[in-house]
C-alpha positions in Angstrom: -26.2 -42.2 -9.2 -26.6 -42.8 -5.5 -29.2 -45.1 -4.0 -30.9 -42.2 -2.2 -31.5 -40.3 -5.5 -32.8 -43.4 -7.2 -35.3 -43.9 -4.3 -36.4 -40.3 -4.5 -37.0 -40.6 -8.3 -39.2 -43.7 -7.7 -41.0 -41.9 -4.9 -41.7 -38.8 -7.0 -42.8 -40.8 -10.0 -45.3 -42.6 -7.9 -46.6 -39.5 -6.1 -47.0 -37.6 -9.4 -48.9 -40.5 -10.9 -51.2 -40.8 -7.9 -51.7 -37.0 -7.8 -52.6 -36.8 -11.5 -55.1 -39.6 -11.0 -56.7 -38.0 -8.0 -57.0 -34.7 -9.8 -58.5 -36.3 -12.9 -61.0 -38.4 -11.0 -62.1 -35.4 -8.9 -62.6 -33.3 -12.1 -64.6 -36.1 -13.7 -66.8 -36.3 -10.6 -67.3 -32.6 -10.7 -68.1 -32.8 -14.4 -71.1 -34.9 -13.7 -72.3 -32.0 -11.6 -71.4 -28.9 -13.7 -69.0 -28.6 -16.6 -67.7 -25.1 -15.8 -66.9 -25.9 -12.2 -65.1 -29.1 -13.3 -63.1 -27.2 -15.9 -62.2 -24.4 -13.5 -61.2 -26.9 -10.8 -59.0 -28.9 -13.3 -57.4 -25.7 -14.7 -56.6 -24.5 -11.2 -55.0 -27.9 -10.3 -53.0 -27.9 -13.5 -51.8 -24.3 -12.9 -49.7 -25.7 -10.0 -49.3 -29.4 -11.0 -47.6 -28.8 -14.3 -45.0 -26.3 -12.9 -44.4 -28.8 -10.1 -43.7 -31.6 -12.6 -41.2 -29.3 -14.4 -39.5 -28.7 -11.0 -39.3 -32.4 -10.2 -37.9 -33.1 -13.7 -35.2 -30.4 -13.3 -34.2 -31.5 -9.9 -34.3 -35.3 -10.2 -34.4 -36.4 -13.8 -31.7 -34.4 -15.6 -29.0 -36.5 -17.1 -26.0 -34.5 -16.1 -26.0 -34.0 -12.3 -23.0 -33.3 -10.1 -23.3 -33.2 -6.4 -22.0 -29.6 -6.2 -24.7 -28.5 -8.7 -27.7 -30.0 -7.0 -28.5 -26.9 -5.0 -28.1 -24.8 -8.1 -30.7 -27.0 -9.9 -33.0 -26.8 -7.0 -33.0 -23.0 -7.0 -33.2 -22.9 -10.7 -36.2 -25.3 -10.6 -37.9 -23.2 -8.0 -37.6 -20.1 -10.1 -38.9 -21.8 -13.2 -41.8 -23.3 -11.2 -42.7 -19.9 -9.8 -42.6 -18.2 -13.2 -44.6 -21.0 -14.9 -47.2 -20.9 -12.1 -47.7 -17.2 -12.7 -47.9 -17.7 -16.5 -50.4 -20.5 -16.1 -52.7 -18.5 -13.8 -52.7 -15.5 -16.0 -53.3 -17.5 -19.1 -56.1 -19.4 -17.5 -58.0 -16.3 -16.4 -57.3 -14.6 -19.8 -58.3 -17.5 -22.0 -61.1 -19.2 -20.1 -63.9 -16.6 -19.9 -66.4 -18.5 -17.8 -64.0 -19.1 -15.0 -65.4 -20.0 -11.6 -62.8 -18.5 -9.2 -63.8 -20.6 -6.1 -63.5 -23.8 -8.1 -60.2 -22.7 -9.6 -58.6 -21.9 -6.3 -60.0 -25.0 -4.7 -58.3 -27.1 -7.4 -55.1 -24.9 -6.9 -55.0 -25.4 -3.2 -55.9 -29.1 -3.3 -53.0 -29.6 -5.8 -50.6 -27.7 -3.5 -51.6 -29.9 -0.5 -51.2 -33.1 -2.6 -47.8 -31.9 -3.8 -46.6 -31.6 -0.3 -48.3 -34.6 1.4 -48.2 -37.3 -1.3 -44.4 -37.8 -1.3 -44.5 -38.4 2.4 -47.5 -40.8 2.2 -45.9 -42.7 -0.6 -42.7 -43.0 1.4 -44.5 -44.2 4.5 -47.3 -46.3 3.2 -46.3 -47.5 -0.3 -42.9 -49.0 0.3 -40.6 -48.6 -2.7 
């Protein structure tokens, strides 16, 4: 395994841990205000965070990886992430009857922003 991939693994482990803590703490703070809003926020965040975790696992943490297959795993992971996101959103709206759409999509978009910004922040401010 190359050194670059090992550093990327560490970076993504840290960023996923930090993101999960931020989302959980935000949901707990919202829970002190209103339970339905907190649940909707957390479900929205998890609708994108869980597929993102699957994507990171497929791209960086698979045992058998050859350099020529990296791009194949990347596209495969993106497709799986896209399908899982759709399934999570549909299941959330079907199963959770008292959904607050504004809170749901707030959590969804905050998780998307954290997915994109945290790896760069971890790389620049938390030296591996």
